[in-house]
C-alpha positions as CSV (number, residue, x, y, z in Angstrom):
1,X,-10.8,-15.4,-16.2
2,X,-10.0,-12.4,-14.6
3,X,-13.1,-9.9,-13.6
4,X,-13.6,-6.4,-13.6
5,X,-13.3,-5.7,-10.0
6,X,-14.8,-2.7,-10.1
7,X,-18.0,-4.6,-11.5
8,X,-16.8,-7.6,-9.4
9,X,-19.4,-6.6,-5.9
10,X,-22.6,-3.8,-6.2
11,X,-22.7,-3.3,-2.4
12,X,-20.4,-4.1,0.5
13,X,-21.6,-4.3,3.8
14,X,-18.8,-3.8,6.5
15,X,-19.5,-5.4,9.9
16,X,-16.9,-3.4,11.4
17,X,-16.6,-0.3,13.0
18,X,-14.2,2.6,13.3
19,X,-11.0,3.2,11.2
20,X,-10.8,-0.3,10.1
21,X,-14.5,0.1,8.7
22,X,-13.2,3.6,7.3
23,X,-10.5,2.1,5.8
24,X,-12.7,-0.3,3.7
25,X,-15.6,2.3,2.5
26,X,-12.2,4.5,0.9
27,X,-10.8,1.1,-0.8
28,X,-14.5,0.4,-2.0
29,X,-15.1,4.0,-3.2
30,X,-11.9,3.8,-5.3
31,X,-13.7,0.3,-6.5
32,X,-16.9,1.9,-7.9
33,X,-18.8,-0.3,-5.2
34,X,-21.3,1.0,-2.8
35,X,-20.7,0.4,0.7
36,X,-23.0,-0.2,4.0
37,X,-22.0,0.9,7.4
38,X,-23.3,-0.6,10.3
39,X,-23.4,0.8,13.6
40,X,-24.4,0.4,17.6
41,X,-26.1,3.5,19.4
42,X,-22.8,4.3,20.8
43,X,-21.2,4.5,17.3
44,X,-23.7,6.9,16.0
45,X,-21.4,10.0,15.2
46,X,-18.2,7.9,14.0
47,X,-16.8,8.7,10.5
48,X,-17.6,5.3,9.3
49,X,-21.2,5.8,9.6
50,X,-20.5,9.5,7.7
51,X,-18.4,8.3,4.8
52,X,-20.7,5.2,3.6
53,X,-23.2,5.2,0.9
54,X,-26.0,3.8,3.8
55,X,-26.2,3.4,7.5
56,X,-27.8,0.7,9.6
57,X,-28.1,1.3,13.0
58,X,-27.7,-2.5,14.4
59,X,-28.0,-2.3,18.3
60,X,-27.1,-1.0,21.4
61,X,-23.2,-0.5,22.4
62,X,-22.6,-4.2,23.8
63,X,-20.5,-6.0,20.9
64,X,-23.0,-8.8,21.6
65,X,-26.2,-7.0,20.8
66,X,-24.6,-5.1,17.4
67,X,-21.2,-6.5,16.1
68,X,-21.8,-9.9,17.2
69,X,-25.3,-9.8,16.7
70,X,-25.1,-12.1,13.5
71,X,-29.3,-11.9,13.3
72,X,-29.2,-8.3,13.3
73,X,-26.0,-8.2,10.7
74,X,-28.1,-10.5,8.4
75,X,-31.0,-8.1,8.4
76,X,-28.8,-5.4,7.6
77,X,-27.5,-7.3,4.5
78,X,-31.1,-8.1,3.4
79,X,-33.0,-4.6,3.6
80,X,-29.8,-3.3,2.1
81,X,-29.3,-5.8,-0.6
82,X,-26.0,-6.5,-0.2
83,X,-24.0,-8.8,-2.0
84,X,-20.7,-9.5,-0.2
85,X,-19.6,-8.5,3.2
86,X,-16.4,-7.2,4.5
87,X,-15.9,-8.2,8.4
88,X,-12.3,-6.1,9.1
89,X,-10.3,-7.7,11.9
90,X,-12.2,-8.9,14.8
91,X,-15.5,-9.6,15.9
92,X,-16.5,-12.1,13.5
93,X,-13.9,-11.8,11.4
94,X,-12.5,-15.4,12.2
95,X,-16.2,-16.7,13.0
96,X,-16.3,-19.7,10.6
97,X,-20.2,-20.0,11.5
98,X,-20.8,-16.4,10.3
99,X,-18.8,-17.1,7.3
100,X,-21.1,-19.9,6.9
101,X,-24.2,-18.1,7.1
102,X,-23.6,-15.6,5.1
103,X,-23.2,-18.2,2.5
104,X,-26.3,-19.8,3.1
105,X,-27.8,-16.1,2.3
106,X,-26.3,-15.7,-0.9
107,X,-23.6,-13.1,0.5
108,X,-20.2,-13.3,-0.1
109,X,-17.5,-13.4,2.8
110,X,-15.3,-11.5,1.9
111,X,-12.2,-13.7,3.2
112,X,-11.4,-17.3,3.5
113,X,-13.8,-20.7,3.8
114,X,-15.6,-21.7,6.8
115,X,-13.4,-25.1,6.7
116,X,-10.1,-22.6,6.4
117,X,-11.0,-20.4,9.2
118,X,-12.5,-23.7,11.3
119,X,-9.0,-25.4,10.2
120,X,-6.5,-22.6,11.4
121,X,-9.3,-21.7,14.0
122,X,-8.2,-23.8,16.9
123,X,-4.5,-23.7,17.4
124,X,-3.9,-27.7,18.2
125,X,-5.6,-28.7,14.4
126,X,-3.3,-25.6,13.0
127,X,-0.2,-27.1,14.6
128,X,-1.2,-30.3,13.3
129,X,-1.6,-29.5,9.7
130,X,2.0,-27.2,9.9
131,X,3.5,-30.4,11.3
132,X,2.1,-32.5,8.2
133,X,3.3,-29.7,6.0
134,X,6.4,-29.9,6.9
135,X,6.1,-26.1,8.9
136,X,8.5,-26.0,12.0
137,X,6.7,-26.0,15.1
138,X,7.7,-25.8,18.9
139,X,7.7,-28.6,20.2
140,X,5.1,-29.4,22.7
141,X,2.6,-31.9,23.7
142,X,0.9,-32.4,20.6
143,X,-2.5,-31.9,21.8
144,X,-5.1,-31.0,24.7
145,X,-3.6,-31.7,28.3
146,X,-6.1,-34.5,29.9
147,X,-4.4,-33.9,33.5
148,X,-1.6,-32.1,35.6
149,X,0.5,-35.3,35.5
150,X,0.4,-35.6,31.7
151,X,2.2,-32.1,31.6
152,X,4.4,-32.8,33.9
153,X,5.3,-36.0,31.9
154,X,5.4,-33.6,28.8
155,X,7.4,-30.8,30.3
156,X,10.1,-33.2,31.9
157,X,10.4,-34.3,28.1
158,X,10.6,-30.7,26.2
159,X,12.7,-29.2,29.5
160,X,11.6,-26.3,31.1
161,X,10.9,-23.3,30.9
162,X,7.4,-24.6,29.6
163,X,3.8,-22.1,28.2
164,X,0.3,-23.3,28.5
165,X,-1.9,-21.9,25.6
166,X,-5.8,-22.0,25.6
167,X,-6.7,-23.9,22.5
168,X,-9.2,-21.7,21.7
169,X,-7.2,-18.0,22.8
170,X,-6.2,-15.0,22.2
171,X,-4.9,-11.8,23.5
172,X,-2.7,-13.8,26.5
173,X,-6.0,-14.9,27.9
174,X,-5.4,-18.4,29.2
175,X,-1.6,-18.7,28.9
176,X,1.1,-19.4,31.6
177,X,4.5,-19.5,31.5
178,X,6.1,-22.3,33.8
179,X,10.1,-22.3,34.9
180,X,9.7,-25.6,37.3
181,X,7.5,-28.4,37.8
182,X,6.2,-26.7,41.4
183,X,4.3,-24.6,40.1
184,X,2.4,-26.2,37.1
185,X,-0.4,-27.3,38.6
186,X,-1.6,-24.0,40.1
187,X,-0.5,-23.1,36.1
188,X,-2.8,-25.7,35.1
189,X,-5.3,-24.6,37.0
190,X,-5.4,-21.1,36.1
191,X,-4.9,-21.0,32.6
192,X,-7.8,-23.9,32.7
193,X,-10.2,-21.5,34.4
194,X,-9.1,-18.4,32.5
195,X,-9.7,-20.1,29.1
196,X,-13.2,-21.2,30.3
197,X,-14.0,-17.6,31.2
198,X,-12.8,-15.9,28.3
199,X,-13.7,-18.6,25.3
200,X,-16.1,-20.8,26.9
201,X,-13.5,-23.7,26.3
202,X,-10.7,-24.9,29.1
203,X,-8.5,-26.7,26.6
204,X,-5.2,-25.6,26.9
205,X,-1.9,-27.6,25.3
206,X,1.3,-26.9,26.3
207,X,4.6,-26.1,24.4
208,X,8.3,-25.1,25.1
209,X,8.5,-21.2,25.7
210,X,10.9,-19.9,23.2
211,X,13.5,-17.8,25.2
212,X,14.4,-14.1,24.1
213,X,11.7,-14.3,21.1
214,X,11.1,-12.4,18.4
215,X,7.8,-12.2,17.0
216,X,7.6,-11.7,13.2
217,X,4.9,-12.6,10.6
218,X,4.5,-13.0,7.2
219,X,2.1,-11.5,4.9
220,X,0.1,-14.1,2.1
221,X,-2.1,-13.8,0.1
222,X,-3.9,-17.0,-2.1
223,X,-6.9,-17.4,-4.2
224,X,-9.1,-20.3,-5.4
225,X,-6.8,-21.8,-8.0
226,X,-3.9,-22.3,-5.7
227,X,-1.5,-19.6,-6.1
228,X,-0.1,-18.3,-3.0
229,X,2.4,-15.4,-2.6
230,X,4.2,-13.8,0.4
231,X,4.6,-10.3,1.0
232,X,7.6,-10.2,3.3
233,X,7.5,-10.0,7.0
234,X,6.2,-7.1,9.9
235,X,8.2,-7.6,13.0
236,X,5.4,-7.0,16.0
237,X,8.0,-7.7,19.1
238,X,7.5,-4.5,20.9
239,X,4.1,-5.8,22.8
240,X,2.3,-5.7,26.1
241,X,0.7,-8.4,27.6
242,X,0.3,-10.0,24.1
243,X,-1.3,-7.4,22.8
244,X,1.2,-5.4,20.4
245,X,2.2,-1.7,20.2
246,X,4.4,-1.4,17.8
247,X,4.9,-2.9,13.8
248,X,7.6,-2.6,10.9
249,X,9.1,-4.0,7.9
250,X,11.4,-4.6,6.9
251,X,12.2,-6.3,10.8
252,X,16.1,-4.8,12.0
253,X,16.6,-9.0,13.0
254,X,16.1,-10.1,9.7
255,X,18.6,-11.4,7.0
256,X,17.8,-12.2,3.3
257,X,18.7,-15.5,3.9
258,X,16.2,-15.9,6.9
259,X,13.3,-13.8,5.1
260,X,13.6,-16.3,1.9
261,X,13.5,-19.5,4.2
262,X,10.4,-18.0,6.6
263,X,8.3,-17.0,3.3
264,X,8.6,-20.3,1.7
265,X,7.6,-21.8,4.9
266,X,4.2,-19.2,5.1
267,X,3.4,-20.2,1.4
268,X,4.0,-23.8,2.2
269,X,1.5,-23.1,5.4
270,X,-1.1,-21.0,2.7
271,X,-1.2,-24.2,0.4
272,X,-1.7,-26.6,3.0
273,X,-5.4,-25.4,3.6
274,X,-5.7,-24.3,0.1
275,X,-6.2,-20.9,1.3
276,X,-7.9,-17.9,-0.6
277,X,-7.8,-14.8,0.7
278,X,-5.0,-12.4,2.3
279,X,-3.9,-13.8,6.0
280,X,-1.1,-13.9,8.2
281,X,1.5,-16.6,9.3
282,X,2.5,-15.8,12.5
283,X,6.1,-17.2,14.1
284,X,8.2,-16.9,16.8
285,X,12.1,-16.4,16.4
286,X,14.8,-17.2,19.0
287,X,17.8,-15.7,19.4
288,X,19.7,-18.2,16.9
289,X,17.0,-17.6,14.3
290,X,15.1,-20.4,14.6
291,X,11.8,-19.9,13.5
292,X,8.6,-21.4,14.8
293,X,4.9,-21.4,13.9
294,X,2.4,-19.9,16.3
295,X,-0.9,-19.5,14.2
296,X,-2.1,-18.3,11.4
297,X,-5.0,-15.3,11.6
298,X,-7.4,-15.8,8.7
299,X,-8.4,-12.0,8.0
300,X,-7.3,-8.4,7.4
301,X,-4.5,-7.7,10.5
302,X,-4.2,-4.3,12.1
303,X,-0.6,-3.6,10.9
304,X,-1.6,-4.6,7.2
305,X,-0.9,-0.2,6.6
306,X,2.5,-1.7,7.3
307,X,3.3,-3.6,4.5
308,X,1.3,-1.8,2.1
309,X,3.7,1.2,2.9
310,X,7.0,-0.8,2.3
311,X,5.6,-2.8,-1.0
312,X,3.0,-0.1,-2.3
313,X,0.0,-2.6,-2.7
314,X,-3.4,-2.0,-1.2
315,X,-4.3,-5.7,0.7
316,X,-8.3,-4.5,1.1
317,X,-8.7,-4.1,-2.8
318,X,-6.7,-7.5,-3.2
319,X,-8.9,-9.1,-0.4
320,X,-12.1,-7.8,-2.5
321,X,-10.5,-9.4,-5.9
322,X,-9.6,-12.6,-4.8
323,X,-13.3,-12.7,-3.2
324,X,-14.7,-12.2,-6.3
325,X,-12.4,-14.4,-8.2
326,X,-9.7,-13.1,-10.0
327,X,-6.4,-14.6,-10.0
328,X,-3.2,-13.1,-8.6
329,X,-0.2,-13.3,-9.7
330,X,1.4,-15.8,-7.3
331,X,4.5,-12.7,-7.4
332,X,6.3,-12.5,-4.1
333,X,6.8,-8.6,-2.8
334,X,9.7,-7.4,-0.8
335,X,10.3,-4.2,1.4
336,X,11.4,-1.2,-1.1
337,X,11.0,0.9,2.1
338,X,11.2,1.3,6.0
339,X,7.5,1.4,7.3
340,X,6.8,1.3,11.4
341,X,3.2,1.8,12.8
342,X,2.4,3.2,16.4
343,X,-1.4,2.2,17.7
344,X,-2.2,5.4,19.1
345,X,-4.6,4.2,22.2
346,X,-7.2,5.9,24.5
347,X,-5.2,4.6,27.5
348,X,-2.5,6.2,30.0
349,X,0.9,5.1,29.7
350,X,2.1,6.2,32.9
351,X,-1.2,4.5,34.9
352,X,-0.2,0.8,33.8
353,X,-2.1,1.6,30.3
354,X,-5.4,1.9,31.6
355,X,-8.3,2.7,29.1
356,X,-8.6,6.3,29.2
357,X,-12.8,6.8,27.2
358,X,-13.8,10.0,26.9
359,X,-14.7,13.1,24.4
360,X,-11.8,14.2,22.4
361,X,-12.0,18.0,22.8
362,X,-9.1,19.4,20.7
363,X,-7.4,17.1,18.0
364,X,-4.3,17.9,15.7
365,X,-3.2,15.5,13.2
366,X,0.4,14.8,12.2
367,X,1.2,15.4,8.3
368,X,4.2,15.8,6.3
369,X,6.3,13.5,3.9
370,X,6.3,9.8,5.2
371,X,3.2,10.4,7.3
372,X,0.0,8.0,6.8
373,X,-3.2,8.3,9.4
374,X,-5.9,5.5,9.3
375,X,-8.3,6.8,12.1
376,X,-11.8,7.5,12.7
377,X,-11.8,10.1,15.1
378,X,-12.4,14.0,15.0
379,X,-12.3,17.0,17.9
380,X,-15.7,16.6,19.7
381,X,-15.8,12.6,19.2
382,X,-16.8,10.0,22.0
383,X,-14.4,7.6,22.6
384,X,-16.9,4.7,24.0
385,X,-15.8,2.4,26.9
386,X,-17.3,-0.5,25.0
387,X,-14.8,-1.5,22.2
388,X,-11.3,-1.6,21.4
389,X,-9.5,1.6,22.9
390,X,-7.3,2.6,19.7
391,X,-7.5,5.8,18.0
392,X,-5.7,5.8,15.5
393,X,-2.5,3.9,14.1
394,X,0.8,6.7,12.6
395,X,2.4,5.3,10.2
396,X,6.1,6.9,9.1
397,X,7.9,5.6,6.0
398,X,11.4,6.5,4.8
399,X,14.4,4.5,2.9
400,X,15.9,3.6,6.0
401,X,14.9,2.8,9.5
402,X,16.8,5.3,11.3
403,X,14.5,7.8,8.9
404,X,11.8,6.2,9.7
405,X,12.2,6.3,13.3
406,X,13.2,10.1,13.1
407,X,9.6,10.3,11.0
408,X,7.6,9.1,13.6
409,X,9.7,11.4,16.3
410,X,9.0,14.6,14.5
411,X,5.3,13.6,13.5
412,X,4.5,12.2,17.5
413,X,5.9,16.0,18.3
414,X,2.7,17.4,16.3
415,X,0.2,15.2,17.3
416,X,-2.1,16.8,20.0
417,X,-4.7,15.2,21.4
418,X,-6.8,16.4,24.6
419,X,-9.4,15.1,26.4
420,X,-8.3,12.0,27.3
421,X,-5.0,10.4,27.8
422,X,-3.2,8.8,25.1
423,X,-0.1,6.4,24.3
424,X,1.7,9.2,22.5
425,X,4.0,9.7,25.2
426,X,4.6,6.2,25.2
427,X,5.8,6.3,21.4
428,X,7.4,9.4,22.6
429,X,10.2,7.6,24.8
430,X,10.6,4.5,22.4
431,X,11.9,6.7,19.3
432,X,14.1,7.9,21.5
433,X,14.9,4.3,23.1
434,X,18.7,3.7,22.2
435,X,18.0,-0.5,22.8
436,X,14.7,0.6,20.1
437,X,17.1,2.7,17.8
438,X,19.6,-0.2,17.5
439,X,16.8,-2.9,17.1
440,X,17.9,-4.8,20.1
441,X,14.3,-6.3,21.7
442,X,12.3,-9.2,22.0
443,X,8.9,-9.4,23.2
444,X,10.1,-9.0,26.4
445,X,11.2,-5.6,25.7
446,X,8.1,-3.9,27.9
447,X,8.7,-6.0,30.6
448,X,11.3,-3.8,31.8
449,X,10.7,-0.6,30.1
450,X,10.1,2.4,32.0
451,X,8.2,5.9,31.3
452,X,10.1,8.6,32.6
């Protein structure tokens, strides 16, 4: 039975900050749902605090004292009488324990169940689940490595190059590529040490290293009644040290046949865990268009806007409706336009993308036909040094990829941010790069890209 989404929740607390918090607030307002913003003392002047119906300070600037502090978040829910929580992305968005605690206190976690988060949160478990579901995976160790000797044996079986990965990893931490046996002992020890320091878990596993890969992900949605659909792909291959900088849909590498096969595999993957929410199945695709499951993100993604623009679909609204118990149609969505997203970060692209926190003294954001800006900053806003350095996401939408690139180039030329260094010059140069324009790039593209 379909519920009226406007009455599904009375008040949603957004357990996040910045542009994603503001994005959720906007959709909630359209749905007639009250919102609660939480903020650290460093974020007291952020726009998400100003636009929410209520706002609660949850601690000092450190993430551990604020956005990762579950007792403080639960207290904020209690004093505001929030009946649901939206975790956004990052922070506690894929924390099964947080989702569990919310449920125990009668607060609906807008996302998948704790068990679904756990099943995809550990990469070894996720890979085993995908193998059972018949989803292609990269050949590898099949479990955690117990020793350097075991690593050498498996590497010889699947052939070099191989890659060592932290089972609890993310963001490129605890990850090492090994090209020959003489390198494996040092890489193994380094990956384990980095994994332990980053995630308090030194477990590592091995996979065949896919050369000339594309990073292509499929957006999915599932409801509690077993229905799953996909919303086609996003190409996230333009990345630096495993951090995405540009995303687009449709992928210039995609064919209709490949889209059909990858979409079907993504639906299988979500069905294998009875997934209920919006999420993303991430794949590596080699130069021969063979694709392999990489991981599942059980949350909304930074780049969800790209899918929204090419399908004319509000993914945050869908996420809230699913959490409220509404069924989805099961219809698959395909790109009707072309969209490119550039992440504008407070980083210096001429100085190894070094973070550049500080006060924005002058701000002029572009507009015009085909441009969407998701941002939480304004002139006079101080970018704190404690969190992710993203200032804004700019999305260009057009009928063709060439037109989207032209629109993005024009918009970037209008973008003025003074007071801090930004990645705008990088994106301007990328939009003029011949290989990018032709769609000739892999995840290694930025290894040889030089700022002029």
